[in-house]
PAGURO-950997 format. One record per residue (C-alpha): x, y, z; residue number from 1. Coordinates in steps of 0.02 Angstrom, whole numbers, plus 50000, padded with zeros to 5 digits. Layout:
  east north    up  nr
     X     Y     Z NUM
...
This chain:
  east north    up  nr
 48876 48588 52188   1
 49011 48601 52324   2
 49047 48415 52300   3
 49071 48446 52117   4
 49189 48589 52149   5
 49285 48485 52276   6
 49304 48336 52160   7
 49355 48447 52017   8
 49489 48528 52119   9
 49549 48364 52186  10
 49559 48289 52014  11
 49657 48438 51956  12
 49787 48418 52093  13
 49800 48235 52061  14
 49835 48263 51877  15
 49953 48402 51907  16
 49861 48521 51794  17
 49758 48675 51818  18
 49570 48653 51793  19
 49506 48714 51627  20
 49381 48674 51493  21
 49521 48622 51373  22
 49591 48495 51496  23
 49438 48426 51587  24
 49275 48352 51539  25
 49152 48366 51677  26
 48977 48289 51666  27
 48859 48327 51808  28
 48688 48251 51826  29
 48601 48335 51971  30
 48440 48291 52056  31
 48358 48346 52214  32
 48414 48190 52302  33
 48594 48195 52246  34
 48714 48202 52100  35
 48821 48101 51990  36
 48990 48163 51934  37
 49102 48091 51797  38
 49280 48156 51759  39
 49400 48119 51621  40
 49566 48198 51578  41
 49585 48247 51396  42
 49764 48193 51401  43
 49722 48014 51454  44
 49721 47866 51341  45
 49532 47865 51333  46
 49528 48027 51235  47
 49592 48010 51054  48
 49603 48163 50946  49
 49542 48148 50764  50
 49678 48182 50639  51
 49650 48336 50536  52
 49628 48305 50353  53
 49737 48410 50237  54
 49645 48557 50156  55
 49571 48519 49985  56
 49646 48601 49834  57
 49541 48747 49769  58
 49479 48727 49588  59
 49407 48883 49509  60
 49307 48866 49349  61
 49279 49015 49236  62
 49124 48995 49126  63
 48966 48891 49118  64
 48967 48847 48935  65
 48993 48674 48856  66
 49172 48651 48920  67
 49146 48717 49099  68
 48975 48634 49126  69
 49035 48464 49064  70
 49188 48477 49175  71
 49083 48514 49329  72
 48957 48376 49290  73
 49095 48245 49284  74
 49214 48312 49420  75
 49213 48223 49588  76
 49180 48377 49693  77
 49220 48285 49853  78
 49402 48294 49810  79
 49418 48481 49783  80
 49353 48647 49848  81
 49262 48699 49687  82
 49210 48877 49646  83
 49122 48928 49486  84
 49119 49103 49417  85
 49020 49158 49263  86
 48921 49310 49207  87
 48770 49201 49170  88
 48692 49085 49295  89
 48638 48955 49169  90
 48701 48830 49035  91
 48630 48859 48861  92
 48614 48726 48727  93
 48686 48837 48591  94
 48659 48728 48437  95
 48474 48771 48453  96
 48499 48961 48451  97
 48449 48979 48269  98
 48284 48891 48315  99
 48256 49017 48451 100
 48270 49163 48325 101
 48121 49099 48229 102
 48013 49045 48375 103
 48029 48861 48336 104
 48101 48835 48511 105
 48074 48949 48662 106
 48226 49025 48753 107
 48189 48945 48918 108
 48181 48774 48838 109
 48369 48770 48801 110
 48436 48834 48963 111
 48473 48745 49128 112
 48508 48846 49287 113
 48683 48812 49340 114
 48636 48804 49526 115
 48515 48662 49485 116
 48659 48566 49403 117
 48772 48599 49554 118
 48633 48546 49670 119
 48621 48376 49587 120
 48809 48357 49605 121
 48802 48378 49792 122
 48948 48439 49893 123
 48986 48620 49932 124
 49016 48694 49757 125
 49006 48881 49764 126
 48943 48989 49619 127
 48956 49177 49593 128
 48874 49271 49452 129
 49017 49384 49403 130
 49140 49417 49263 131
 49328 49392 49271 132
 49425 49544 49207 133
 49601 49497 49259 134
 49705 49341 49292 135
 49862 49353 49399 136
 49958 49192 49369 137
 50102 49245 49483 138
 49999 49255 49640 139
 49872 49129 49578 140
 49728 49252 49595 141
 49587 49308 49481 142
 49496 49475 49492 143
 49313 49479 49459 144
 49172 49607 49442 145
 48993 49569 49490 146
 48855 49626 49375 147
 48715 49596 49498 148
 48777 49685 49656 149
 48912 49787 49739 150
 49024 49764 49885 151
 49045 49891 50025 152
 49159 49996 49916 153
 49025 50009 49786 154
 49119 49940 49636 155
 49065 49755 49644 156
 49244 49691 49629 157
 49321 49547 49720 158
 49469 49425 49703 159
 49480 49238 49718 160
 49633 49130 49752 161
 49654 48966 49659 162
 49765 48811 49656 163
 49698 48758 49488 164
 49613 48871 49368 165
 49501 48804 49224 166
 49468 48939 49091 167
 49312 48892 48994 168
 49246 49063 48945 169
 49215 49026 48762 170
 49241 49163 48635 171
 49158 49313 48561 172
 49110 49350 48381 173
 49257 49405 48275 174
 49216 49568 48182 175
 49389 49580 48099 176
 49384 49763 48149 177
 49256 49799 48010 178
 49184 49975 48035 179
 49003 49977 48094 180
 48982 49795 48135 181
 48968 49815 48323 182
 48849 49960 48309 183
 48731 49893 48174 184
 48739 49704 48168 185
 48665 49567 48275 186
 48770 49425 48335 187
 48716 49246 48375 188
 48819 49183 48519 189
 48702 49195 48672 190
 48519 49167 48712 191
 48499 49356 48731 192
 48564 49376 48550 193
 48434 49256 48484 194
 48296 49349 48575 195
 48353 49515 48503 196
 48356 49444 48329 197
 48181 49376 48346 198
 48112 49545 48402 199
 48210 49631 48262 200
 48135 49517 48128 201
 47959 49558 48190 202
 48001 49745 48199 203
 48054 49740 48018 204
 47889 49665 47964 205
 47789 49785 48070 206
 47885 49933 48003 207
 47861 49877 47821 208
 47677 49862 47854 209
 47658 50051 47900 210
 47545 50144 47776 211
 47659 50289 47737 212
 47807 50190 47667 213
 47837 50168 47480 214
 47886 50001 47400 215
 48072 50038 47402 216
 48067 50073 47591 217
 47970 49915 47620 218
 48098 49813 47521 219
 48238 49889 47622 220
 48154 49843 47789 221
 48122 49668 47727 222
 48299 49631 47667 223
 48381 49514 47795 224
 48569 49497 47769 225
 48674 49358 47849 226
 48862 49382 47845 227
 48953 49217 47861 228
 48925 49051 47769 229
 48973 48934 47911 230
 48852 48815 48003 231
 48777 48954 48113 232
 48746 49075 47971 233
 48676 48940 47856 234
 48561 48871 47992 235
 48498 49043 48039 236
 48462 49088 47854 237
 48366 48926 47826 238
 48270 48944 47991 239
 48223 49125 47945 240
 48167 49066 47771 241
 48054 48934 47852 242
 47981 49062 47974 243
 47938 49183 47833 244
 47866 49057 47708 245
 47771 48948 47835 246
 47706 49075 47962 247
 47737 49261 47924 248
 47677 49251 47743 249
 47503 49210 47810 250
 47507 49355 47934 251
 47581 49483 47812 252
 47510 49431 47641 253
 47524 49605 47565 254
 47714 49618 47591 255
 47775 49440 47598 256
 47831 49446 47414 257
 47951 49587 47456 258
 48054 49481 47577 259
 48234 49447 47529 260
 48366 49346 47620 261
 48549 49366 47570 262
 48694 49257 47633 263
 48866 49335 47608 264
 49026 49228 47617 265
 49204 49280 47580 266
 49256 49107 47526 267
 49208 49025 47361 268
 49079 48912 47444 269
 48972 48900 47598 270
 48995 48762 47730 271
 49176 48739 47677 272
 49209 48625 47829 273
 49084 48498 47763 274
 49102 48375 47622 275
 49080 48447 47449 276
 48922 48347 47418 277
 48840 48437 47566 278
 48907 48609 47508 279
 48841 48586 47331 280
 48670 48524 47397 281
 48654 48674 47512 282
 48696 48798 47377 283
 48575 48718 47258 284
 48436 48710 47386 285
 48459 48893 47438 286
 48449 48941 47253 287
 48282 48848 47237 288
 48219 48928 47397 289
 48259 49103 47339 290
 48399 49134 47464 291
 48530 49244 47374 292
 48700 49166 47410 293
 48845 49284 47369 294
 49009 49197 47382 295
 49178 49282 47357 296
 49116 49441 47437 297
 49200 49526 47584 298
 49104 49648 47691 299
 49210 49804 47721 300
 49085 49923 47804 301
 48915 49918 47886 302
 48817 50078 47909 303
 48646 50105 47980 304
 48558 50084 47813 305
 48678 49988 47700 306
 48812 49855 47690 307
 48965 49885 47579 308
 49054 49730 47513 309
 49196 49697 47394 310
 49219 49577 47253 311
 49376 49571 47136 312
 49261 49570 46987 313
 49132 49702 47033 314
 49225 49812 47158 315
 49129 49892 47300 316
 48942 49861 47312 317
 48826 49947 47435 318
 48664 49857 47478 319
 48524 49927 47587 320
 48458 49810 47721 321
 48332 49803 47864 322
 48421 49683 47981 323
 48595 49607 47976 324
 48668 49456 48072 325
 48857 49439 48086 326
 48923 49263 48102 327
 49098 49254 48037 328
 49205 49163 48163 329
 49266 49186 48340 330
 49378 49311 48429 331
 49463 49313 48600 332
 49390 49396 48753 333
 49480 49552 48815 334
 49540 49484 48980 335
 49606 49326 48896 336
 49702 49437 48777 337
 49784 49524 48927 338
 49821 49358 49007 339
 49905 49299 48848 340
 50017 49451 48849 341
 50071 49410 49028 342
 50126 49234 48986 343
 50209 49274 48820 344
 50069 49219 48699 345
 50029 49393 48634 346
 50056 49343 48451 347
 49927 49204 48459 348
 49742 49205 48415 349
 49684 49105 48564 350
 49769 49025 48715 351
 49890 48885 48676 352
 49886 48730 48779 353
 49982 48565 48776 354
 49899 48395 48741 355
 49847 48387 48923 356
 49749 48550 48907 357
 49875 48641 49021 358
 49906 48822 48969 359
 50088 48829 48913 360
 50212 48917 49029 361
 50084 48937 49167 362
 50071 48828 49324 363
 49904 48761 49376 364
 49802 48839 49235 365
 49697 48741 49107 366
 49596 48803 48961 367
 49457 48714 48865 368
 49334 48759 48730 369
 49336 48900 48605 370
 49455 49008 48706 371
 49601 48890 48678 372
 49681 48772 48553 373
 49798 48627 48574 374
 49976 48662 48517 375
 50022 48488 48463 376
 50207 48449 48492 377
 50302 48426 48330 378
 50402 48268 48304 379
 50549 48363 48225 380
 50562 48470 48383 381
 50600 48311 48481 382
 50681 48203 48352 383
 50851 48192 48434 384
 50772 48149 48603 385
 50661 48014 48521 386
 50817 47940 48443 387
 50905 47939 48611 388
 50758 47853 48700 389
 50740 47720 48560 390
 50927 47686 48553 391
 50930 47579 48711 392
 51096 47497 48677 393
 51180 47664 48644 394
 51249 47606 48478 395
 51215 47767 48382 396
 51098 47678 48262 397
 50919 47617 48270 398
 50849 47453 48203 399
 50671 47435 48145 400
 50638 47328 48298 401
 50702 47464 48416 402
 50586 47588 48336 403
 50440 47469 48348 404
 50473 47446 48538 405
 50426 47626 48570 406
 50309 47646 48422 407
 50151 47638 48531 408
 50212 47781 48639 409
 50261 47882 48489 410
 50082 47858 48416 411
 50012 47920 48580 412
 50126 48066 48604 413
 50132 48116 48419 414
 49970 48058 48334 415
 50024 48143 48171 416
 50143 47994 48144 417
 50000 47872 48132 418
 49897 47996 48027 419
 50044 48011 47905 420
 50060 47826 47887 421
 49875 47812 47854 422
 49875 47954 47727 423
 50018 47874 47632 424
 49939 47701 47644 425
 50089 47629 47738 426
 50071 47475 47839 427
 50188 47519 47976 428
 50356 47594 48024 429
 50447 47478 47907 430
 50370 47560 47756 431
 50414 47730 47824 432
 50596 47677 47852 433
 50604 47599 47678 434
 50560 47773 47606 435
 50716 47842 47692 436
 50831 47692 47681 437
 50778 47608 47522 438
 50765 47437 47605 439
 50693 47381 47774 440
 50644 47204 47751 441
 50751 47148 47894 442
 50721 47206 48074 443
 50912 47223 48092 444
 50919 47359 47960 445
 50999 47507 48051 446
 50968 47695 48032 447
 51080 47833 48091 448
 51014 47996 48156 449
 51015 48080 47987 450
 50916 47938 47905 451
 50795 47937 48053 452
 50761 48124 48030 453
 50735 48096 47845 454
 50605 47962 47876 455
 50504 48070 47991 456
 50531 48240 47904 457
 50355 48252 47834 458
 50249 48181 47973 459
 50215 48351 48051 460
 50115 48402 47900 461
 49971 48301 47974 462
 49955 48414 48129 463
 49778 48485 48130 464
 49690 48609 48238 465
 49524 48562 48318 466
 49367 48654 48264 467
 49287 48777 48386 468
 49128 48675 48416 469
 49022 48622 48563 470
 49071 48443 48529 471
 49256 48476 48557 472
 49225 48586 48716 473
 49116 48448 48789 474
 49243 48309 48761 475
 49383 48421 48836 476
 49280 48453 48990 477
 49248 48269 49014 478
 49428 48226 48987 479
 49493 48361 49108 480
 49373 48304 49244 481
 49431 48124 49229 482
 49614 48184 49247 483
 49565 48283 49405 484
 49473 48136 49478 485
 49627 48022 49454 486
 49760 48147 49488 487
 49817 48070 49656 488
 49819 47891 49588 489
 49907 47944 49429 490
 50053 48009 49534 491
 50092 47829 49586 492
 50022 47739 49436 493
 50052 47850 49277 494
 49955 47792 49125 495
 50029 47905 48992 496
 50166 47882 48865 497
 50348 47885 48908 498
 50429 48052 48934 499
 50537 48097 48785 500
 50620 48240 48881 501
 50639 48173 49057 502
 50616 48010 49151 503
 50466 47901 49184 504
 50296 47918 49102 505
 50167 48052 49087 506
 50028 48046 49217 507
 49888 48041 49091 508
 49859 47998 48908 509
 49849 48157 48802 510
 49679 48222 48751 511
 49613 48146 48590 512
 49459 48218 48503 513
 49338 48092 48434 514
 49232 48165 48293 515
 49054 48104 48310 516
 48987 48194 48157 517
 48902 48361 48122 518
 48736 48422 48058 519
 48685 48565 47943 520
 48496 48600 47947 521
 48446 48673 47776 522
 48264 48713 47805 523
 48109 48636 47734 524
 48128 48489 47853 525
 48288 48438 47766 526
 48459 48418 47853 527
 48630 48366 47797 528
 48738 48256 47907 529
 48923 48208 47893 530
 48956 48061 48007 531
 49112 47960 48044 532
 49167 47842 47908 533
 49135 47970 47770 534
 48948 47934 47782 535
 48844 48074 47707 536
 48658 48084 47729 537
 48546 48223 47660 538
 48358 48242 47661 539
 48199 48227 47769 540
 48255 48067 47857 541
 48413 48153 47917 542
 48304 48290 47992 543
 48223 48162 48103 544
 48393 48100 48151 545
 48439 48281 48197 546
 48281 48291 48308 547
 48331 48129 48396 548
 48513 48176 48428 549
 48476 48354 48487 550
 48336 48295 48603 551
 48446 48163 48683 552
 48594 48285 48700 553
 48497 48397 48815 554
 48576 48388 48988 555
 48412 48360 49089 556
 48242 48280 49068 557
 48171 48454 49106 558
 48245 48538 48949 559
 48223 48381 48847 560
 48034 48382 48874 561
 48024 48568 48841 562
 48115 48556 48677 563
 48014 48408 48614 564
 47851 48498 48665 565
 47906 48655 48571 566
 47938 48551 48414 567
 47769 48470 48433 568
 47679 48638 48463 569
 47763 48707 48302 570
 47702 48561 48199 571
 47523 48586 48260 572
 47502 48770 48284 573
 47647 48848 48195 574
 47774 48974 48259 575
 47733 49118 48377 576
 47750 49288 48293 577
 47741 49401 48445 578
 47884 49519 48488 579
 47904 49452 48666 580
């Protein structure tokens, strides 16, 4: 050991440095017969320090619904420090919630633990079961509250910094401030809602079976009211009807004839977002099944025992009920409302984003799914800038050829232009110009700014808002993940359209929703489908198509097998009628 100390000291003097662990590497192999000493200076050429990688940007995702989960599944988590915050630790296949209410599908069959999804992704993705209650865009910080535990201060609150924030918290049911709805109605947005409805249905039947009730009281308990004639309300009503006629009628034969299902819709028809052929078929089928469809009625009050609704012809009507389900649209969550006030969107229904899903007037914040809507840029807002970009020779006029040179970029940036041409059965920009100029047979035909504005004056009428569906949220999550994965490369090689206001091109192509069709299960093993290309299919064969699509759309083989086995069990043994 003295030799080791001597050589260490000598080496230190030779190098002109003080001995220390940071400057010296000393390896000693000692044995009873002697020792071996190796020395190397950390400052020598033999020692090369590894360069430190820049810290990864922090991406915080709020919500584990369709938008948030699809974003996480497609994001390259190696590129970012990803953190997920949600009050529920699972993803739910919400289109099957009406099936859960009747026992056709079990609740656990349609949920996938979010930690299992993150485990398959690999990387170090963090998840916290908590609820965000405030967003601070100035300091890029979100404030959360845990529902499962508390911190040392006892309030369970904590804050998280972010570089990019993805808001995918969905929406809550819109009650339109109708008195008594929150206190007396069931909603159908979460798995817990479906479980409560199922228990409530069975409780109504058990109460109606008690020996001391008269027939009027039994009728009241067995009157099931569904408020809202959209896809969710219609599917729940048909699912409940099947449950009653196929299963509960055998278990409660003495009271099954007293059951009544009412569907209340403020509009003139149910399923207004579907083709009229589907709407008419659904109304006719519900009439044959004995489901009372009341269109043109607006619910104004819900008490513990009765629902009050208005109709211009009949005035106020009060109807007793045993259970009510409210399914009339979506509303914004409270903390999102406060966030909208901070960023100057207080007068909007939901968050407004641009075509790249970025929250307007807010740096680094994105919003997808039901909590947001795309605010498509209007052509007439940028008409002067479009004219300037197209007028390459600065002549003050545009030829048809000059317009055609940037037409592809205009189609991408303003899709309403192409939709307008299609709606008017125009072959191209020449037909549009002809409508303003009167003659555009020659490519040299010139338009001044006033004529150009006149030609495009009506195209913004084709701007449409996307529906609040799982399909839209899923496609947005997939698109946004692709943008994040290519963000670095897109800085050098932008793929988007030319910038109308500014120089160069946009980094990415704008989000474009591709409608893949929609289903409306109507009970009795019959389903209506409206698919791309105006293809309408109604009947038993469409029900099997519905089974196939919904089975394949499950996000794991685990839930896929559970759902298929539930359907098979129902075919063989019927639905379970327990209150569990």
